[in-house]
N, C-alpha and C positions, 0 to 999 in steps of 0.2 A: 107037488110043486114047491119050489123053494121061494120064500118071501124075499130073500136077498137078491134073487135074480131079477125081479121086477123093479127094484129100486136102482139097480146098477145102470140100466140104460138111461134112466132119468138124470143121474149124476153126470153121465157122459154127455148127454144132450145139453145140460146147463153149462158145462165146461166148454163145449164146442160153441155154444151161443156166446159165451163171454169172450172167447178167442175171436170170433167173427166181429163182435162189437169193438174189440180192441183194434183189430185190423182196420175196420172202417174209420175209427177215430184217428188212427195214424195216417190213413190216406187223406182224411179231411184236413189235418194239420199240414201235411205236405202240399196239398192243393192250395191252401191259403198262403203258404210261404211262396209257392211258385207264382201265384197271382201277384203278390207284392213285388217279387223279383222282376216279373214281366212288366209291371207298371213302372218300376224304377228304371228299367232298361229303356222303355219307350220315352220316358221323360228325358233321359240322358241323350237319346237319339234326337229328340226335338231340339235340345240345347246345342248339340253338336251341329245340327243342320243350320241353326241360326248363326252359329259362329262361322261355319263354312260360307254362308251367304255374305256375311259381313266381310270376311277375308277376301272373297271374290270381288266384291265391290271396291275394296281398298286396292287390290291388284289392278283393277281396271283404271282407277284414278291415277295410280303410279305409272301405269303404261302410258296413259295420256300425257302425263307430265314429262315422261321420257321423250315422247314424240315431239312435244312442244320444244323441249330443250334441244333436240336434234334439228328440227326444221324451222323454228322461229327465232331469228337472231334478236328480235326485240325482247322476247322473254329472257333470253340468255343475258342480254345487256342489263335489263332491269334487275335480275337477280344478282348480277355482278356488282351493280351500283348499291343495291339495298343491303345485301348480305355481306359482301366483301369490302364495301366502301371504295370501290375503284372509280376513277374518274378518267375522262379523256384528257389528252394533253392541252386542249384549248379551254377546258372548263375552269371557271372561277370557283374556288373553294373558300367558304367563309367558316371559320372555326370560332365558335363562341366559348367563352369561359364556362366551366362547369357551374351549373346552377343559375346562370344568367338567362333571363328571359327578356327579350327586347320588347319595348312598348311600341305599339303601332302608332303611326302618325295620327294627329288629332282628327283628320278627315276620316279615318277608318275606325275610330273609337265609337262604341255604342252611344246613343244619345243620353242615356242615364249617366254614363261616366262623365260626359261633358257637362251635364247639369250640376253634378256634385263637385266639379273641379273649381278651385278657387279662381276668381276673376280679379285681375288687377287693372285698374284704369289709371293710365298715366296722362296727365295733362301737360301740354307743352308750355 
């Protein structure tokens, strides 16, 4: 019997074992990467679902606004007055100079403002 023949199967067995271990390590790395990719895809899916829900809500609000503009003349008039500055022919328009704020009459002023106002007494 040849002593080299008995050592040869042991070396093949160790090489085969190393190859199997290497293959298992590569499969484990691929599995971890696939798991991370799947978790990222699920997180992105949740984010997109949230965005879709928000967009659907906004679409619903805009459709309601469109319906109000079509069907409610009061809403249309209010927007024309507020946004476009339109007035009816019989309306009185008061234009104040820029930066001027009118003072309310004394009857409408707060009590603290009246108390601090100077008082002048005139005798006849």
